[in-house]
C-alpha positions in Angstrom: 0.0 0.0 0.0 1.2 3.5 -1.0 0.9 5.0 2.5 1.8 1.9 4.6 4.2 2.9 7.4 4.1 6.6 6.5 3.2 9.3 9.1 0.6 11.9 8.3 -0.3 15.0 10.4 -3.8 16.3 9.8 -5.2 19.5 11.2 -8.9 19.7 11.6 -8.7 15.9 11.9 -11.6 15.4 14.3 -14.4 15.9 11.7 -15.2 16.5 8.1 -12.7 16.2 5.3 -9.8 15.9 7.7 -11.3 13.0 9.6 -12.4 11.2 6.4 -8.8 11.6 5.0 -7.4 10.2 8.2 -9.7 7.2 8.0 -8.5 6.3 4.5 -4.9 6.8 5.5 -5.3 4.6 8.5 -6.9 1.9 6.4 -3.8 1.9 4.2 -1.4 1.4 7.2 -0.5 5.0 7.8 0.3 6.4 11.2 -1.8 9.6 11.8 -1.8 12.5 14.2 -5.1 14.4 14.4 -4.9 18.0 15.5 -8.1 19.9 16.5 -9.4 22.2 19.2 -12.1 19.9 20.8 -10.6 17.1 23.0 -13.9 15.2 23.1 -14.2 15.2 19.3 -10.6 14.2 19.0 -11.0 11.2 21.3 -14.2 10.1 19.5 -12.4 10.3 16.2 -9.5 8.3 17.6 -11.8 5.5 18.8 -13.5 5.3 15.4 -10.1 5.1 13.6 -8.9 2.4 15.8 -11.1 -0.1 14.0 -9.4 0.7 10.7 -5.9 0.0 11.9 -3.9 -2.6 9.8 -1.5 -3.7 12.5 -1.1 -3.4 16.2 1.9 -1.0 16.1 0.1 1.5 13.9 -0.2 4.8 15.8 -3.2 7.1 16.0 -2.1 10.2 17.9 -4.4 13.1 19.0 -3.3 16.5 20.0 -5.6 19.3 21.1 -4.5 22.7 19.7 -5.9 25.9 18.2 -3.7 26.1 15.0 -4.2 29.9 14.9 -2.0 30.1 17.9 1.6 29.4 16.7 3.0 27.9 20.0 0.0 25.5 20.2 0.4 24.5 16.6 4.1 23.9 16.9 3.7 22.0 20.2 1.1 19.7 18.6 3.4 18.9 15.7 6.4 18.4 17.9 4.4 15.9 20.0 3.4 14.0 16.9 7.1 13.7 15.9 8.1 12.5 19.4 5.4 9.9 19.5 5.7 8.6 15.9 8.3 10.1 13.6 9.0 13.1 11.4 5.9 13.5 9.2 5.8 12.3 5.6 2.6 14.2 4.9 0.9 17.3 6.3 -2.7 18.1 5.5 -4.0 21.4 6.7 -7.8 20.8 6.8 -8.6 23.0 9.8 -10.9 25.9 8.8 -13.8 28.0 9.7 -16.4 29.9 7.7 -19.1 32.4 8.6 -21.1 33.5 5.5 -23.3 36.5 5.7 -23.8 40.0 4.2 -20.6 42.0 4.8 -22.5 44.5 6.9 -23.4 41.8 9.3 -19.8 40.6 9.9 -17.7 42.1 12.6 -14.0 42.8 12.1 -13.3 40.1 14.7 -14.9 37.5 12.3 -12.6 38.7 9.5 -9.6 38.5 11.7 -10.5 35.1 13.2 -11.2 33.6 9.8 -7.8 34.7 8.5 -6.1 33.6 11.7 -7.4 30.0 11.5 -7.6 29.4 7.7 -4.4 31.1 6.6 -2.1 31.5 9.6 -3.2 28.2 11.0 -1.9 26.6 7.8 1.3 28.6 7.6 2.3 27.8 11.2 2.0 24.1 10.6 3.8 24.3 7.2 6.7 26.1 8.8 7.0 23.6 11.6 7.0 20.4 9.4 9.4 21.9 6.9 12.1 21.8 9.6 12.3 18.0 9.3 11.1 17.7 5.7 13.9 19.9 4.4 16.5 18.0 6.4 15.3 14.7 4.9 14.5 16.3 1.5 11.2 14.4 1.3 7.6 14.9 2.2 4.3 16.1 0.9 2.2 19.1 2.1 -1.5 19.4 1.2 -3.1 22.8 1.7 -6.9 22.7 1.7 -8.4 25.8 0.1 -11.9 26.0 -1.4 -13.8 26.9 -4.6 -14.1 30.2 -2.8 -10.3 30.5 -3.0 -10.6 30.6 -6.8 -13.3 33.2 -7.1 -14.8 35.6 -4.6 -18.2 34.3 -3.7 -21.2 36.5 -2.7 -21.7 36.2 1.0 -18.2 34.9 1.7 -16.4 38.2 2.2 -14.6 36.9 5.3 -14.0 33.4 4.0 -12.9 33.9 0.4 -9.9 36.2 1.2 -8.6 33.7 3.7 -8.8 30.9 1.1 -7.3 33.1 -1.6 -4.4 33.6 0.9 -4.0 29.8 1.2 -3.9 29.5 -2.6 -1.3 32.3 -2.8 0.8 30.5 -0.2 0.7 27.3 -2.2 1.5 29.0 -5.5 4.5 30.8 -3.9 5.8 27.7 -2.1 5.3 25.2 -5.0 8.5 25.9 -6.9 10.5 26.7 -3.7 9.7 23.3 -2.1 10.1 21.4 -5.4 13.8 22.1 -5.5 14.0 20.7 -1.9 12.3 17.4 -2.9 9.1 18.3 -1.1 5.7 17.9 -2.9 2.9 20.3 -2.5 -0.8 20.2 -3.4 -3.6 22.7 -3.1 -7.1 21.3 -2.8 -10.3 23.1 -3.9 -13.1 21.1 -2.4 -16.7 21.7 -3.6 -19.5 22.0 -1.1 -19.0 18.9 1.1 -21.5 17.4 3.5 -19.7 18.2 6.8 -20.6 19.7 10.2 -19.0 22.9 9.0 -21.3 23.2 6.0 -24.3 22.6 8.2 -23.2 25.5 10.3 -22.5 27.7 7.3 -26.1 27.1 6.0 -27.5 28.8 9.1 -26.1 32.2 8.1 -25.9 31.9 4.3 -27.7 34.7 2.5 -30.3 33.4 0.0 -28.2 34.6 -2.9 -25.3 32.5 -1.6 -27.5 29.4 -1.3 -28.7 29.8 -4.9 -25.1 30.1 -6.2 -23.8 27.1 -4.2 -26.8 24.9 -5.0 -25.6 24.8 -8.7 -22.8 22.4 -7.9 -23.2 18.8 -6.7 -22.8 18.2 -2.9 -19.9 15.8 -2.2 -19.3 13.5 0.7 -16.2 13.9 2.9 -15.1 10.4 2.0 -15.2 11.2 -1.8 -13.2 14.3 -1.3 -10.7 12.4 0.9 -10.3 9.8 -1.9 -9.5 12.6 -4.4 -6.9 14.0 -2.0 -5.1 10.7 -1.6 -5.1 10.2 -5.4 -3.7 13.7 -5.8 -0.9 12.9 -3.4 -0.1 9.7 -5.2 0.1 11.5 -8.5 2.0 14.4 -7.0 -0.6 16.7 -8.4 -0.2 20.4 -7.6 -3.9 21.1 -8.0 -6.6 18.8 -6.6 -10.0 19.9 -7.8 -12.7 17.2 -7.2 -15.6 17.1 -9.6 -16.4 18.7 -13.0 -17.3 22.1 -11.6 -14.2 22.5 -9.5 -12.0 21.0 -12.2 -13.2 23.5 -14.8 -13.0 26.4 -12.3 -9.4 25.5 -11.3 -8.3 25.4 -14.9 -10.2 28.4 -16.3 -9.6 30.9 -13.5 -6.1 31.2 -14.9 -5.7 30.0 -18.5 -1.9 30.4 -18.4 -1.2 29.0 -15.0 0.7 25.9 -16.3 2.7 28.1 -18.7 3.6 30.5 -15.9 4.7 27.6 -13.6 6.9 26.2 -16.4 8.6 29.5 -16.9 9.2 30.0 -13.2 10.6 26.5 -12.8 12.9 27.0 -15.7 14.3 30.2 -14.3 14.8 28.6 -10.9 16.6 25.7 -12.6 18.9 28.1 -14.5 19.8 29.9 -11.3 20.5 26.7 -9.5 22.6 25.3 -12.3 24.7 28.5 -12.3 23.8 29.3 -15.9 23.0 32.9 -15.0 24.3 35.1 -12.3 22.5 34.8 -8.9 21.1 38.0 -7.6 
């Protein structure tokens, strides 16, 4: 099995896409560490995953942490490394969303959404890179959203935070590639999770009409696409027809730009042009 004996750290691992991805990884013999804020949900997730273990020595670690707090995020990852091993995979699935008309959103909601969705991803990436760069191996998966490709009505707090995650992925892709580290950015469609249920309570009717156009996915189906993307070393993971088209058409020249950037990096690294 592709992931047998590997170690994956998953933020937001107590529910939704994070938990579903953890379940698939455990069923393939992977050690996992789940990071989330609620200790009760973490323990429940751990118990559920125990049944999917492939061998007695397989480890399922839980670590309570608010990833928007850098010391907490770092401590959780350090604990995972101490109890298992340096991570082979990081999946940043922790996220929050509060859709509403912009006039109804406080500045605190904007700040909190950016803190969890963007900085919560960044802190974890920086911490795992310490060991991944030393070993020159690993794969990082940043979970964005369709709302990270286009700004959606009613998501004025959420969309910018997911645009930021997308920007981080695009900036890091080439930089990590030369270090032997893979990176993927995921654009999940609307997925049947507790977070979506909560979002629907405050969605404006216009937002509900827009999001109803696309098919509702299960967390397990999205998780399967994530694992396929890791195996293929895909940079963009966009489940479904709608997300696939959106990911490709939002920037028609994305692949060409990446090719140019990689070529220039290679030239500098090979010494063919003067380093600046």
